[in-house]
VEXTIDO-429469 format. One record per atom (N, C-alpha, C): z, y, x. Coordinates in pm, whole numbers, plus 50000, padded with zeros to 5 digits. Layout:
ZYX/...
! end
This chain:
519165001849686/517775006149675/516675004949790/516015000149785/514984997349890/514595009349964/514105008050095/513455019150135/511925025050051/511735038050080/510385040450021/509075041450120/508255044750071/507095046850165/506995060350213/506845063350326/507035075650421/505415077950442/504575070250494/503245071450514/502365057850504/501545058550485/500315048250470/498965051050531/498655041550568/496995042550628/496275026750600/495275029650555/494335018950482/493675010250610/493834997950620/493294991750766/492184981050711/491484973750813/490744960650757/491514952050654/490274946850606/490654935450490/491554938750362/491404949350327/492484956950201/493594953550220/494204957750354/495354959150405/495874973550427/497314977550398/497954987150425/498844987450535/498634998450608/499964998050696/500985009150666/502025005250666/503155012050582/504235016950714/504685029550665/506085034150738/507165036550609/508015031350663/509215032750520/510025044450582/510935047250462/511865058650484/513145053650591/513155040550619/514215036150694/513475033850847/512275039550889/511575035850980/511075022151029/511305012450943/510655000050933/509095004050914/508404991650971/506824992250924/506424979050909/505574979450798/505004966050758/503784966450718/502984957050696/501764954250656/501524949550526/501004954650421/501014949750277/499044944350241/499034933250204/497634927750186/497624930550026/496364940249997/495954942449856/494964932049840/494524924549890/493574918149854/493574910249728/495054905249707/495144894049578/495084903049451/494934917749472/494824925649342/493424928749308/492704928349362/491314931149370/490324925249276/490904912849182/489994908549070/490904910948958/492074923348951/492614925248838/492664940648774/492244940948657/492174954048602/491824965348659/492844975448672/492614988648727/492304987448863/492864976248938/492664975449077/491514969949138/490534968849054/489134965649081/488334973349138/488764985849139/488044996949175/488434998849313/489504990649364/489924993749501/489024981849595/488064975849570/487324965549600/486164975549698/485974987749649/485084997549711/485645001549828/485454997749959/486095000650048/486195018550093/485235025750052/485295040550069/486635041849962/486445039049863/487985044149750/489115039349801/489015025749859/490145020049899/491075027750009/490245033550104/490685041350195/490995055150177/491185061450040/491685072849996/493025070649943/493735058350000/495095057749946/496025071650049/497005074849950/497955086349987/499425081749960/500315086350043/501675082849990/501815094349869/502595088049775/502905096049664/504455092549593/505155100449613/506785099149547/507105086949580/507225082149709/507765068649771/506965058449769/505705055449698/504905046049700/503745049149749/502325039349710/501275047049757/500295048649635/499355057249618/498615058249530/496955061449542/496175058349449/494635061849467/494385071049368/493195079649397/493005091349330/492975086649144/492585076949104/492305073548962/493705067648911/494865071248993/496255068848956/496545054348952/495855044849019/496465030249068/497475032549153/498625025049144/499685023749246/500305013149243/501225010149329/501664997249356/503185000649370/504424992149301/505744994749297/506184994449447/506965005249467/507295003849608/508464993549637/509194988049571/509944976749617/509034964549610/507834963549574/506914953949603/506464955849737/505924967649764/505444971749908/506374969149992/507864972449995/508754966650088/509074951350088/509274949149984/509894931449994/508574924350023/507474927949993/506164918450026/505274920350140/505804931550211/505064936350341/505624926950468/504594924850551/504894918050685/505324928850760/506534927050786/507404935850874/506924933251049/506654947251089/506414945651215/507474945851324/507614938951413/508634937251506/508684949951603/509404955151648/509484966351750/509464959851891/
! end
């Protein structure tokens, strides 16, 4: 099983700064999601910034979420 999200912070250009349960850090770009269904609401920057960690993944108030495996596998890992 891949690590899960421990903490999240919204940063510029619809990206999420993530810390995973194994201590790794990564940046996940959400911009490719903004034209699809329930994710369209994320294009509102105020709303995008409301992201919170929830049960090992990230979620927004209207229940949009992203698979935790996708967040881990597709995030650009930061090198310490």
